[in-house]
C-alpha positions in Angstrom: 18.3 -6.2 33.5 15.8 -5.3 30.8 16.5 -7.3 27.7 15.6 -5.9 24.3 14.0 -7.6 21.3 17.2 -8.2 19.4 15.3 -8.8 16.2 15.2 -5.0 15.9 19.0 -5.0 15.7 18.8 -7.1 12.5 17.1 -4.3 10.6 19.4 -2.2 8.5 18.9 1.6 9.1 16.2 3.3 7.2 18.6 3.1 4.3 16.4 4.0 1.3 14.8 7.2 2.5 17.6 8.4 4.7 20.0 8.0 1.8 17.6 9.8 -0.6 17.4 12.7 1.9 21.2 12.7 2.3 21.9 12.9 -1.4 19.2 15.6 -2.0 20.5 17.7 0.9 24.1 17.5 -0.4 22.9 18.6 -3.8 20.8 21.5 -2.4 23.8 22.7 -0.4 25.9 22.7 -3.5 23.2 24.1 -5.8 21.0 26.4 -3.7 19.3 27.8 -6.8 18.2 24.5 -8.2 14.4 24.0 -8.5 14.0 20.4 -7.3 10.8 18.5 -8.2 10.0 15.5 -6.1 8.2 12.6 -7.8 9.4 10.1 -5.3 7.1 10.6 -2.3 4.0 8.4 -2.0 2.1 11.2 -0.2 -0.8 13.1 -1.7 -0.6 16.9 -2.4 -4.3 17.9 -2.9 -6.4 19.0 0.1 -9.2 16.9 1.6 -12.5 16.9 -0.3 -14.9 19.7 0.6 -17.5 17.2 1.7 -15.0 15.7 4.2 -14.0 19.1 5.5 -17.6 20.0 6.0 -18.3 16.9 8.0 -15.1 17.2 10.1 -16.2 20.7 11.1 -19.7 19.4 12.1 -18.2 16.6 14.1 -15.9 19.0 16.0 -19.0 21.0 16.9 -20.6 17.9 18.2 -17.7 17.3 20.5 -18.2 20.8 21.9 -21.7 20.0 23.0 -22.4 17.9 26.0 -25.5 16.4 24.4 -23.6 15.1 21.3 -20.1 14.6 22.8 -18.5 11.2 22.2 -15.9 9.6 24.4 -14.5 6.1 23.7 -16.0 4.6 20.7 -16.1 0.9 19.5 -12.7 -0.4 18.9 -13.9 -1.9 15.6 -15.3 1.3 14.3 -18.7 3.0 14.3 -21.6 1.2 12.5 -22.4 4.3 10.5 -19.1 4.1 8.7 -18.9 0.3 8.4 -22.3 0.2 6.8 -21.2 2.7 4.1 -18.0 0.8 3.5 -19.9 -2.4 2.8 -22.6 -0.7 0.7 -20.2 1.3 -1.5 -16.9 -0.6 -1.6 -18.0 -4.3 -1.7 -21.7 -4.7 -2.6 -21.2 -3.3 -6.1 -18.7 -6.0 -6.7 -20.9 -8.8 -5.6 -19.2 -9.1 -2.2 -21.4 -9.6 0.9 -19.9 -8.8 4.3 -21.2 -8.8 7.9 -20.7 -5.6 9.9 -18.5 -7.4 12.4 -16.1 -8.4 9.6 -14.9 -4.9 8.9 -12.5 -3.2 11.4 -11.8 0.6 11.1 -8.3 1.7 12.0 -5.8 4.4 11.6 -3.9 3.2 8.6 -3.2 0.2 6.3 0.5 0.6 7.1 -0.3 -0.1 10.7 -2.6 -3.0 10.0 -0.4 -4.8 7.5 2.3 -4.7 10.2 0.1 -5.4 13.2 -1.8 -8.3 11.5 1.3 -10.6 11.9 0.8 -10.5 15.7 -2.1 -13.0 15.5 0.1 -15.5 13.8 2.8 -17.7 15.3 6.4 -16.8 14.8 7.2 -20.1 13.1 5.1 -19.2 10.1 7.0 -18.9 6.8 6.4 -15.6 5.1 6.3 -15.2 1.3 6.5 -11.8 -0.3 6.5 -10.5 -3.9 9.7 -8.8 -4.8 9.9 -5.8 -5.1 7.7 -5.1 -2.2 6.4 -2.5 0.2 9.0 -2.6 3.0 6.6 -2.7 5.9 5.7 -6.3 5.1 9.3 -7.4 5.5 10.4 -5.2 8.3 7.5 -6.0 10.6 8.2 -9.7 10.3 11.9 -9.2 10.9 10.9 -7.4 14.2 8.8 -10.4 15.1 11.6 -12.9 14.5 10.5 -14.6 11.3 13.3 -13.4 9.1 16.5 -15.4 9.7 19.6 -13.5 8.6 20.1 -10.9 5.9 22.3 -12.2 3.1 24.6 -10.4 0.8 21.9 -10.7 -1.9 19.6 -8.5 0.1 17.3 -11.4 1.0 16.3 -12.7 4.5 17.2 -16.4 4.8 13.8 -17.5 6.3 11.6 -15.6 3.9 10.4 -16.7 0.5 10.9 -14.2 -2.3 8.7 -14.2 -5.4 10.2 -12.0 -8.2 7.9 -9.7 -10.1 9.8 -8.2 -13.0 9.3 -7.4 -16.7 10.6 -10.8 -17.5 7.5 -12.5 -16.0 5.1 -9.7 -16.8 5.0 -8.7 -13.1 2.8 -11.7 -12.4 4.0 -13.6 -9.3 4.4 -17.3 -9.7 3.2 -19.7 -7.0 6.0 -20.6 -4.5 7.5 -24.1 -4.7 8.6 -24.0 -1.1 6.3 -24.4 1.9 4.8 -21.1 3.0 2.1 -20.1 5.5 1.5 -16.4 4.9 1.6 -14.6 1.6 1.6 -10.8 1.2 0.0 -9.6 -2.1 -0.5 -6.0 -3.1 -2.6 -5.1 -6.1 -2.6 -2.5 -7.7 1.0 -2.9 -6.7 3.3 -0.5 -4.8 5.9 0.1 -6.2 5.4 -1.3 -9.7 1.9 0.1 -10.4 1.0 -3.2 -12.0 -2.0 -5.5 -11.5 -3.2 -9.1 -12.1 -6.4 -10.3 -13.5 -9.2 -12.1 -11.8 -8.2 -15.3 -13.4 -4.6 -14.9 -12.2 -5.8 -14.0 -8.7 -8.0 -17.1 -8.6 -4.9 -19.3 -9.0 -3.6 -17.8 -5.7 -6.8 -18.3 -3.9 -7.0 -21.9 -5.0 -3.4 -22.4 -3.9 -4.1 -20.9 -0.5 -7.2 -23.2 0.0 -5.3 -26.3 -1.0 -2.3 -25.5 1.3 -4.1 -23.9 4.3 -2.2 -20.6 3.5 -3.4 -17.1 4.4 -3.2 -14.3 1.9 -2.7 -10.8 3.3 -4.1 -8.7 0.5 -3.2 -5.0 0.4 -5.8 -3.2 -1.8 -4.9 0.4 -0.8 -4.9 1.6 -4.4 -8.0 -0.2 -5.7 -9.8 3.2 -6.4 -7.3 3.8 -9.2 -8.3 0.7 -11.2 -9.5 1.5 -14.7 -9.5 -1.8 -16.5 -12.5 -4.1 -16.2 -10.8 -7.5 -15.5 -8.8 -6.1 -12.6 -10.4 -7.2 -9.3 -11.1 -4.4 -6.8 -11.3 -6.9 -3.9 -9.9 -10.4 -3.5 -13.3 -11.4 -2.3 -14.6 -11.2 -5.9 -12.8 -14.5 -6.2 -14.8 -17.5 -5.1 -13.5 -19.0 -1.9 -11.3 -16.0 -1.0 -13.2 -15.4 2.3 -11.8 -18.7 3.6 -8.2 -17.7 3.1 -7.7 -13.9 2.7 -7.6 -10.8 4.9 -7.9 -7.5 2.9 -6.6 -4.1 3.8 -8.1 -0.8 2.5 -7.3 2.9 3.1 -8.8 6.3 2.7 -5.3 7.8 2.3 -4.8 7.8 -1.5 -8.4 8.0 -2.7 -9.6 10.8 -0.3 -6.4 12.4 0.8 -6.4 11.0 4.4 -2.6 10.5 4.6 -2.4 13.0 7.4 -5.9 12.4 8.7 -5.5 8.6 9.2 -8.3 6.3 8.5 -8.4 2.8 7.0 -10.1 -0.5 7.5 -9.3 -4.2 7.4 -11.6 -7.0 6.4 -11.3 -10.3 8.3 -14.1 -12.8 7.3 -15.4 -15.1 10.0 -14.7 -18.1 7.9 -11.0 -17.3 7.5 -9.2 -19.8 9.6 -5.8 -20.2 11.2 -4.7 -23.3 13.1 -3.3 -24.3 16.4 -0.3 -26.6 16.7 -2.7 -29.5 17.1 -4.6 -28.6 14.0 -7.7 -27.0 15.5 -9.2 -24.4 13.3 -9.6 -20.9 14.9 -11.4 -18.0 13.3 -8.9 -15.2 12.6 -11.8 -12.7 13.0 -12.0 -13.4 16.7 -8.2 -13.1 17.1 -8.0 -9.8 15.3 -11.0 -8.5 17.3 -9.2 -9.4 20.5 -6.0 -7.8 19.4 -7.8 -4.5 18.5 -9.8 -4.4 21.7 -6.7 -5.0 23.7 -4.3 -2.6 21.9 -6.4 -0.1 20.1 -8.9 2.4 21.4 -10.5 3.0 18.0 -10.2 5.6 15.2 -11.5 9.0 16.5 -15.2 9.8 16.0 -14.4 13.0 14.2 -12.2 11.2 11.6 -14.8 8.5 11.0 -17.4 11.1 10.4 -15.1 12.7 7.8 -14.6 9.2 6.2 -18.3 8.7 6.1 -18.6 11.8 4.0 -16.6 10.1 1.3 -19.7 8.0 0.6 -22.1 11.0 0.1 -23.0 12.0 -3.5 -20.8 15.0 -3.2 -18.0 13.0 -1.6 -18.0 10.4 -4.4 -17.8 13.1 -7.0 -15.0 14.9 -5.2 -12.8 11.8 -4.7 -13.3 10.9 -8.3 -12.0 14.3 -9.2 -9.0 13.7 -7.0 -8.3 10.4 -8.5 -8.7 11.8 -12.0 -6.2 14.6 -11.1 -3.5 12.1 -10.1 -4.2 9.8 -12.9 -3.8 12.7 -15.4 -0.3 13.0 -13.8 0.3 9.3 -14.1 -0.6 9.3 -17.8 1.6 12.3 -18.4 4.5 10.6 -16.7 3.9 7.2 -18.4 3.6 8.7 -21.9 6.5 11.1 -21.4 8.8 8.4 -20.3 7.7 6.0 -23.0 8.3 8.7 -25.7 12.0 8.6 -24.8 12.3 4.9 -25.5 12.7 3.9 -21.9 10.7 0.9 -20.9 7.8 1.8 -18.6 5.1 0.0 -16.6 2.2 0.9 -14.3 0.4 4.2 -14.4 -2.8 2.7 -15.8 -4.5 1.2 -12.7 -2.2 2.9 -10.1 -0.6 6.2 -9.4 2.9 4.7 -9.7 5.1 4.5 -12.7 7.9 1.9 -12.7 10.6 2.2 -15.4 13.6 0.3 -16.4 16.7 2.4 -15.8 18.3 3.3 -19.2 21.8 2.7 -20.5 22.6 -0.1 -18.0 22.5 2.3 -15.0 21.7 0.8 -11.6 18.9 2.3 -9.6 21.1 4.7 -7.5 23.2 5.8 -10.5 20.0 6.8 -12.3 18.8 8.5 -9.1 22.0 10.6 -9.1 21.7 11.4 -12.8 18.1 12.6 -12.5 18.9 14.7 -9.4 22.1 16.3 -10.8 21.1 16.8 -14.4 17.3 17.5 -14.4 16.7 18.2 -10.7 14.0 15.5 -10.3 13.8 13.2 -7.3 12.4 9.7 -7.6 12.9 6.4 -5.7 15.5 3.8 -6.7 13.9 0.4 -7.2 16.6 -1.4 -5.3 15.1 0.1 -2.1 12.1 -2.1 -2.5 14.0 -5.4 -2.7 16.6 -7.3 -4.7 14.3 -7.6 -7.8 13.9 -3.8 -7.8 17.4 -3.3 -8.9 17.6 -1.8 -12.4 14.2 -0.2 -12.0 13.0 3.2 -10.7 9.7 4.5 -9.3 8.0 7.9 -10.1 4.7 8.9 -8.5 1.8 10.8 -9.7 1.1 12.5 -6.4 2.8 15.8 -7.2 1.0 18.8 -8.4 -0.1 19.0 -12.0 2.2 21.9 -12.7 5.3 20.2 -11.2 4.5 17.0 -13.0 4.2 18.8 -16.3 7.5 20.6 -15.7 9.3 17.5 -14.6 8.3 15.5 -17.7 9.3 18.4 -19.9 12.7 18.2 -18.3 12.8 14.4 -18.4 11.9 14.1 -22.1 14.4 16.8 -23.2 17.2 15.0 -21.4 16.3 11.5 -22.5 14.6 12.1 -25.9 15.4 9.6 -28.7 
């Protein structure tokens, strides 16, 4: 008899997005002429940069020639890409990395979930709330969750509320924790913390032998000077932090799939007897065993991001989406609704008006102005009473959506 991993049975169905789709489909069936604008999806809408496309074509041609054909590549990624990552993404911020501390992969979503495999199932997980659901669900699958309570919280996880009341700055946990997920700029709130605030977390991790799993997928959208682009800008962070980065949102690779994870060699985990073990070696073993590497063609496309043309083109992409973010932020703010994010991230997080809960506001937006967003409650208990809009739509749709929104909710 083949026994299943019963932890999977603990997971609720894909409630958030399946319920969004259900409500939208019902509305479309009843209102086939309605022009629905979607500002809920976290996917990009602009095509890949021209420099990337050019390099992808060249790499395809290489694969068609026996003299330049590539088969299996290094599981960790090709040196030509890793060298550019270190030179452009870290060195300008004073961060020095070795080439074998950067691991190229097929997505930060995958890596933030897979990283938990190198840690024991008895580790206590801490998450900020609201939170990117993958952090929670992957640990439920592994058996670290306990039971799901009526309050929407898993009994064996530690929740750190990040709301308007505390300025979206997470407070250090008072309970014992072993692994902490931090995401800045944050998805879903679009908020950030300063270098000084992040140093508090690094110091806490060092004092308590805690590992920080730091998701920096949106760092390219940072505009303010005191917001760290990498956790490794903080002294001592290499000893306690693993960082995740992606090409998805800065270069449009959501469908192309390329990312990387940084695991410094001095970042240590511990055996039950207290022996320090480098997490770099464990992650390398995991990748070599379970991953055959990101395709050569895709890595060549990613390398083009770091050319002069590529840098200019991804800046134009980011500027495009941040124009949308500013438009949404200022439009929502003009109605008197409290709004956050949209300055260092492509997400706008707003307080639902008139005492509406997240889903009631979703229904009102859909039915009255034909706009789809994401209810904050879908990101965790502390997301109730909030709502997420994204800047990843087209400029034209965003302008139309905000015109509808401000007319409906104007003061």
